[in-house]
Structure formats: C-alpha cells, structure tokens
C-alpha positions in Angstrom: 0.0 0.0 -0.2 1.4 3.4 -1.1 0.9 6.7 1.1 0.6 9.8 -0.5 0.6 13.2 1.5 -0.3 16.7 0.6 2.4 18.8 -0.8 3.5 21.5 1.7 4.6 24.2 -0.9 0.9 24.3 -1.6 0.2 25.1 1.8 2.5 28.0 2.0 1.1 29.1 -1.6 -2.3 29.0 -0.3 -1.6 30.6 3.2 0.5 33.7 1.2 -2.6 33.8 -1.2 -5.3 34.1 1.8 -3.5 36.6 3.4 -2.9 38.6 0.8 -6.4 38.7 -0.4 -7.4 39.6 3.5 -5.1 42.4 3.6 -6.6 43.7 0.3 -9.9 43.4 1.8 -8.8 45.4 4.9 -7.2 48.2 2.9 -10.4 48.6 0.5 -12.7 48.3 3.8 -10.3 51.1 5.2 -10.7 53.3 2.0 -14.2 53.2 1.4 -15.4 53.2 4.6 -13.3 55.3 6.9 -15.8 58.2 7.0 -18.3 55.5 8.5 -16.3 53.9 11.8 -19.2 52.0 13.2 -19.3 49.9 10.0 -15.4 49.6 8.9 -14.2 48.6 12.4 -16.3 45.2 12.8 -15.6 44.6 8.8 -12.1 44.8 9.4 -12.4 42.5 12.6 -14.0 39.9 10.6 -11.9 40.2 7.8 -8.8 39.9 9.7 -10.2 37.0 11.7 -11.5 35.0 9.0 -8.1 35.4 6.9 -6.1 34.5 10.1 -8.1 31.5 11.4 -8.0 29.9 7.7 -4.6 30.7 7.0 -2.7 30.1 10.3 -4.9 27.4 11.7 -7.5 25.6 9.2 -5.3 24.9 6.4 -2.2 23.6 8.5 -4.7 21.2 10.3 -6.4 20.4 6.9 -3.2 19.5 5.1 -1.8 17.3 8.2 -4.9 15.5 8.3 -5.0 15.2 4.1 -3.7 11.3 3.3 -4.3 9.2 0.6 -3.5 5.1 0.4 -3.4 3.4 -2.8 -3.1 -0.5 -3.0 -3.9 -3.0 -6.0 -7.3 -2.7 -5.6 -8.4 0.4 -3.6 -7.7 4.2 -3.1 -8.8 5.5 0.6 -8.9 9.3 1.0 -8.9 10.8 4.8 -9.3 14.3 5.4 -11.2 17.0 7.4 -10.6 19.4 10.1 -12.8 18.8 13.0 -14.4 15.7 11.7 -12.6 13.1 10.0 -13.8 11.9 6.5 -13.0 8.9 4.8 -13.5 8.1 1.3 -12.9 4.7 0.0 -13.2 3.9 -4.2 -12.4 0.5 -5.6 -10.1 1.0 -8.8 -11.8 -1.4 -10.7 -15.1 0.9 -10.4 -13.5 4.0 -11.8 -15.1 4.9 -15.3 -12.8 7.9 -15.9 -10.3 9.9 -14.8 -9.3 13.6 -15.0 -5.7 15.2 -14.4 -5.4 18.8 -13.4 -2.1 20.3 -13.5 -1.5 24.0 -13.4 1.3 25.9 -14.5 4.3 26.0 -12.6 2.9 22.7 -11.1 6.7 21.6 -9.8 7.1 24.8 -7.8 3.5 25.2 -6.6 2.3 21.7 -6.0 -1.5 22.3 -7.4 -2.2 19.0 -8.9 -5.5 17.3 -8.8 -6.8 14.2 -10.4 -10.5 13.7 -10.4 -11.7 9.8 -10.0 -15.3 9.6 -11.4 -16.8 6.0 -10.3 -20.6 5.0 -10.7 -21.7 6.3 -7.4 -20.0 9.7 -7.3 -16.4 11.2 -7.5 -13.2 11.6 -5.7 -10.6 14.2 -6.1 -7.1 13.4 -5.2 -5.8 17.0 -4.4 -2.4 19.1 -3.6 -0.1 16.3 -4.7 3.5 17.1 -5.6 4.6 16.6 -9.2 6.5 13.5 -8.4 3.5 11.8 -6.6 1.0 13.2 -9.5 3.0 11.7 -12.6 3.3 8.2 -10.2 -0.5 8.2 -9.6 -1.6 9.7 -13.0 0.6 6.8 -14.5 -1.1 4.1 -12.5 -4.1 5.2 -12.5 -4.6 5.0 -16.4 -7.2 2.3 -17.1 
C-alpha cells in the first residue's frame, strides 16, 4: 500500500494567497468606509479574523489530516478539520479520470486527479509533481 501526502509548498502558497487577499480586503474596507467607523471596524475585524483563522489554523490542520492510501484494488482518502472523513473507491469501479496540472505545478504543488466512479467522484488534490505523475500513470485504465 502506497501512502501519499499533500504537498507542503502548496500550503505555503495558499497561506500567502489568503493573507494577501485578506490585507487587500482590509485596505479596500478602510479606504471606502473610513467615514463610517461603526461599520468599518467590525468589517475589518471580521476580515482579519477569518483570514487569520483560515491561513494559520484551518489549512495547516487540514493539510496534516489529508492522506491518500493506494493499494492494488482501492484508493482511500482521509481528510477533514474537526471531523475526519474517509472516502474509499475501488480501482475497478473507476469509469474515467481527469488530471489537472496547473502552470508551474513543479513549484506550487497544485496538482489534482479527479476520479469518477459509478456512485460519485473523489478528488485527489495537492499532490507533489512526482506523486502526481506516479499516481496518474498507475491509474490509467
């Protein structure tokens, strides 16, 4: 059974992206609502709290809990933040796959494989480039 983890470089890129969006929202809020401080201050607190929670607490815990186990006959995905979720899909039940590799995926780790089966779908996300190529090669049906 092969064990795959989420790529940590993708975690850092997502943190930077979320914190950048948070600070842009803060700047826009201060710029446009500075004459109404009773609305501006709560909005700034909400934006800052949400961005900080997602970037510094939610994403690291989610990435630590995101694991993939691939064996001869099935793929198991474990994920979640507070509640752990486990998805199991049999390899012989996969109808087709879609592989999504973003530009600069060797640097970012934004690689996804979507597995479509008879009852639903499973997304294998945030793989490193080496893991993505290996898993994509092994899942060619």
